[in-house]
Residue, then its C-alpha position, 0 to 999 in steps of 0.5 A: m500500500k503506497k501512501v499519498l498525502i493530499v494538501d488542499d484547503d478546499a474540503a470538496v477537492r480533498v473528497a474528490y481526490r479520494e474518490i478518484l484514487a480510491p473509487r467506490d464501484t457505484g456505477v454513477l459519476l463521482q464527485g471528483e470526476a464531476l469536479f475535475g472533468n469526466c473521464q471514461a477510463a475504467r476505474e482502478p481498484s485502490s492501492y493507496e493509503i490516503e491522508e489529508a492536510v488542510d494547510g502547509l503546517e499540518a502537512i509538515d507535521k504529518v510528513r515528520e510523524a510519518k518519517n519518524l514512524g518509518q512509514p513515509f509518504g511516497v507522493a504529495f499532491m500540493d495545492m499551490k494557493m493556500p492560506g499561510l504557507n503556499g505549496a512551494e514553501t510547504t514543499r521546501e519544508i517537507w523536503a527538509i524533513d523527507p527529501h525522497i517524497k515526490v511532489a506534484i504541484v497543483t496550480a493554474f500558473s495564474d500568478i506564479s511561474p514554474d521558475d518561481i516555484v522552483r526557486v522557492a522550493g529549492r529543487n527542480d524535480l517537481f511535477y505539475l498538474k495544471k488546472p483544470f485536469n481530469p481524473q485520469e491525469i491524477r491516477q497516472f501521476a499517482r501511479a507513476l510517482c509512486n512507482q518512481w518512489v518505490f524504485d528509489k527506495y529499492r535502490e537506496k535499500e540495496l545501496g544501504r545493504r551493501e554499506t551495512l555489510k561494509t559497516e558490519s565488517l569494519a565493526c567486527m574489525a574495530g571491536a577486535m582491535a579495541h579488545h586487543l588494545n585493552n589487553l595490551l594496555a592492561v599489560v602496560s598499566g600492570n608493568l607501570e604499577m610494578l615499576r612504581e613500587d620498585l622506585p624509591a620515594g621521591s624519585n624523579l622518574c615518578h613524573f614520567l610514570d605519571h604521564a605514561e599511566k595517564g596515557a594508558r588510562r586515556g587509551a583504555d577509555l577510548g577502547r571502552h568508548l569504541l566498544t560502547y558505540l559498537g554495542q559490545r561493551m559488557d554492561e553491569k545493569s541494575y534497577r536505578n532511579l534516573s532522577v537520583e542518578v542525575y542528582g548524583s552527577l550534578s557536582m561533576i557536571e557543574k565543574s565542567l561548565p564554563r562560567q557563563v553557562r548556568l545549570e538548571t534542573r527539573l528532576a521528577p520525583n517518584l520515577p519508575m525504575v530503569n534497568l541501567d548501567g550507572d557508569a554508562f548512563h554517566e557517559v550519556l549525561m556528560g555527553l549530552t551536557t557537553n554538547a549543550w554547553e558547547a552549543i552555547g559557545q562564548e555567550e551567556g546561556t542556560v543548560t536545563i536537565t529534565t527527567g520524567t516519564s513518556f511513551f514513544s512519541p516520534s512526532r514531537w521530535r525533529k530527528v529520532v533514533p527509534p527503538e527496535e521495539a517500543v514499550a509502554q512507558y519510558v523514563y527520560v532525561e532531556v538536556a536543553d540549551d538556548g544556544s545556536g541550534m543546528g542546521a539540517e546538515t548537522l542534524e543529519r550527521m550529529f551521531d556520526p563518530f568523531f563528527s564535530t562542528k568545532f575545529m577539533g572534535r572530541g572523540l566519539g561524542l554523541a555516537a557513544v551516547q547513541g550506542v549506550v541508549q540503544s544497548h539499553d533498548g531505548w531511543i533518542g529524540v532531537s528537537g530545535t531549529e537553527g538559532e533557537g537552541t536544541t533539546l536532546g532526550a534519552f529514553f530508557p524502558a521503565v521496569p514494569m511494576p508487579l501487579 
């Protein structure tokens, strides 16, 4: 079943689209055919799942929710003249969310040219339905554009499958290297410790041992982070209260904040328990707060940490890293900043290993956060726009209470 979105502020037109694309076998002239011009072609059985939007803002929300749920639209029939955002402006916004959706602009070209529509939408791979048209045109567009969308998705899936095989091979190699690195560093650390015991108190060589041990610890941390990202870390989970865990980390977080950044907390009481690795969660919290205060930069700003309960609600977020299988209730920690926000390119790459908007990156960063959350069967939500700050939420399954 292919998904089609009808965007038009005229209820009669939306009904007409439905009757053309999902006809009822009544043997009489349909309202859609009467509205757009009769066509004697045989009516086709419906193969479309149709949703409607009365304006551009509703269309944007529906496209975002559909993509976050993994059920994207294939085609949108977009009226050009609507209150608020027009068809070209709406197309630009939904392409920022889902660049694969095929869009047919429905217009009479009475007050705007195709070149102007392309300029506003930002891409030239638009299709046009010029008023007036007949039902067969709509059916042909729907069929052709949905088939093109399916072909594009198949090609993308095939390319993704090949990339996945490469990624899995690299992950196996990286995991093996990380384990070997940890084993080697354990030998180095052990020998350094024995060497320190043999040195006389106050020896000048202790200074060099300190640097060597610090390097070994940093190497071990890198290996641990890499295993976390790859999902190969051995977690030590136990039932924990997320608000208590956050409260216990506040002193460390406050020490890491620049002077111009203020920390606020909104920790919910009486939260359900979560099955959590405490050390891994500390990495998540530090990663989220570091990302937040770095986004504020040199300006004065506020980082806000919030805990609470929720369910899987992808429509609220601009980007979602979904769970493999949603559960009834989640306990979350959200970290919000009032910094510069992030554009579409940063949003797309923010969980890539070693990706950073700074001159020098800080390692695995949010990639490690993603690895920890997914290893706990959780999910991540990202909201905010460029210039308006960012909120990142990490959601962990609540432990069901016994009846």
